[in-house]
C-alpha positions in Angstrom: 30.8 -18.7 -32.6 32.0 -19.0 -29.1 29.1 -21.2 -28.1 29.6 -23.3 -31.2 33.3 -23.7 -30.4 32.6 -24.6 -26.8 30.1 -27.3 -27.9 32.1 -28.8 -30.8 35.5 -28.6 -29.4 34.6 -29.2 -25.8 31.3 -30.7 -24.8 31.0 -32.9 -27.9 34.5 -34.3 -27.2 33.6 -34.9 -23.5 36.1 -32.4 -22.2 35.3 -31.5 -18.5 33.6 -28.1 -18.0 36.3 -27.0 -15.6 38.9 -27.5 -18.4 36.7 -25.6 -20.9 36.2 -22.7 -18.5 40.0 -22.5 -17.7 40.7 -22.4 -21.5 38.1 -19.7 -22.0 39.5 -17.7 -19.0 43.0 -17.8 -20.5 41.6 -16.6 -23.9 39.7 -13.7 -22.3 42.8 -12.6 -20.4 44.8 -12.5 -23.6 42.3 -10.6 -25.7 41.4 -8.3 -22.7 45.0 -7.0 -22.5 45.0 -6.4 -26.3 41.7 -4.4 -26.0 43.1 -2.5 -23.0 46.2 -1.5 -24.9 44.3 -0.4 -28.0 41.9 1.6 -25.8 44.6 3.3 -23.9 46.6 4.2 -27.0 43.5 5.8 -28.6 42.6 7.7 -25.5 46.2 8.9 -25.0 46.3 10.2 -28.5 43.0 12.0 -28.0 44.2 13.5 -24.7 47.4 14.8 -26.3 45.5 16.2 -29.3 42.8 17.8 -27.1 45.5 19.2 -24.8 47.2 20.9 -27.8 50.4 18.9 -27.6 50.3 18.3 -31.3 50.0 22.0 -32.0 52.8 22.7 -29.6 55.1 20.2 -31.3 54.2 21.9 -34.6 55.1 25.3 -33.1 58.4 24.0 -31.8 59.5 22.7 -35.1 58.0 25.5 -37.2 60.7 26.7 -39.6 62.9 23.8 -38.7 65.0 22.0 -41.3 64.3 18.6 -39.7 62.6 16.2 -42.1 59.0 15.5 -41.0 59.7 11.8 -41.8 62.7 11.8 -39.4 60.6 13.7 -36.8 57.7 11.2 -37.0 60.2 8.4 -36.6 61.9 10.1 -33.6 58.7 10.9 -31.8 57.4 7.3 -32.2 60.8 5.9 -31.0 60.8 8.1 -27.9 57.3 7.2 -27.0 58.0 3.5 -27.6 61.1 3.7 -25.4 59.1 5.5 -22.7 56.1 3.3 -22.4 56.7 0.1 -24.4 53.8 -0.4 -26.7 54.3 0.0 -30.4 50.6 0.5 -30.9 50.4 3.3 -28.4 53.6 4.9 -29.9 52.2 4.8 -33.4 48.8 6.1 -32.6 50.1 8.8 -30.3 52.7 9.9 -32.8 49.9 10.2 -35.5 48.1 12.6 -33.2 51.3 14.6 -32.6 52.5 15.0 -36.2 49.2 15.7 -37.9 49.3 19.4 -37.0 52.9 19.5 -38.1 52.0 18.2 -41.6 49.4 20.8 -42.3 50.4 22.8 -45.3 53.3 20.4 -46.0 53.8 18.5 -49.2 55.3 15.4 -47.4 53.9 12.1 -48.6 51.6 10.7 -45.9 52.3 7.1 -46.8 56.0 7.8 -46.0 55.0 9.4 -42.7 53.0 6.3 -41.8 56.0 4.1 -42.7 58.4 6.3 -40.7 56.0 6.3 -37.7 55.7 2.5 -37.9 59.5 2.1 -38.1 60.0 4.3 -35.1 57.3 2.6 -33.1 59.1 -0.8 -33.1 62.5 0.3 -31.9 64.2 -1.3 -28.9 61.6 -3.8 -27.6 62.4 -4.1 -23.9 60.9 -5.2 -20.5 57.8 -2.9 -20.7 56.8 -4.4 -24.0 54.4 -7.4 -24.1 56.1 -8.7 -27.2 59.4 -8.9 -25.4 57.9 -11.2 -22.8 56.1 -13.3 -25.5 59.3 -13.9 -27.4 61.3 -14.6 -24.2 58.8 -17.1 -22.9 58.0 -18.7 -26.3 61.6 -19.4 -27.1 62.7 -20.1 -23.5 65.3 -17.4 -23.6 67.0 -15.6 -20.7 66.7 -11.9 -20.3 70.2 -11.4 -21.6 69.4 -13.5 -24.7 66.2 -11.7 -25.3 67.9 -8.3 -25.2 70.7 -9.6 -27.4 68.4 -11.0 -30.0 64.9 -9.6 -30.0 65.7 -6.0 -28.8 68.7 -5.8 -31.2 66.6 -7.2 -34.1 63.7 -4.7 -33.5 66.2 -1.8 -33.3 67.9 -2.8 -36.6 64.5 -3.1 -38.3 63.5 0.3 -37.0 66.7 2.1 -38.1 66.8 0.3 -41.5 63.1 1.2 -41.9 63.9 4.9 -41.4 66.8 4.6 -43.8 64.6 3.1 -46.5 61.8 5.6 -45.9 64.3 8.5 -46.3 65.7 6.9 -49.4 62.2 6.4 -50.8 61.4 10.0 -50.1 64.0 11.0 -52.7 61.9 9.3 -55.4 58.3 9.7 -54.2 
């Protein structure tokens, strides 16, 4: 498909090879970062699980009255704030809360929603999405914090609220 695209959208249209290669280079850089983030998130989750961090989190909260849904949201939010990637936060949280859920009757779909909500909180400077929004809309740092970061936080907190509300009926 790449070769077909290079030919039909480049060579056949008489676009210089230097321009085609520059376009291809930019595309590879963008997808390369995405693949790197996904790979890191999966490996971080595995390192934490193999290291027993998930079991330790389960041990800490054993007998606790904290809702597993709130805990999944909180862990995802803390990881997101610490390292920036929503993907890494969600996958790492999954690895940490799975041992906690063993023997629990909590709805797994709600845990997924709570984790997702926590993983998008407070997009800031160590988040790729923050920079994409800033550059795409031509915003200043202050404007991006005041719009995008606030929006992501509102969505996250409202998501938690809706998940907790849903848990009363599901």
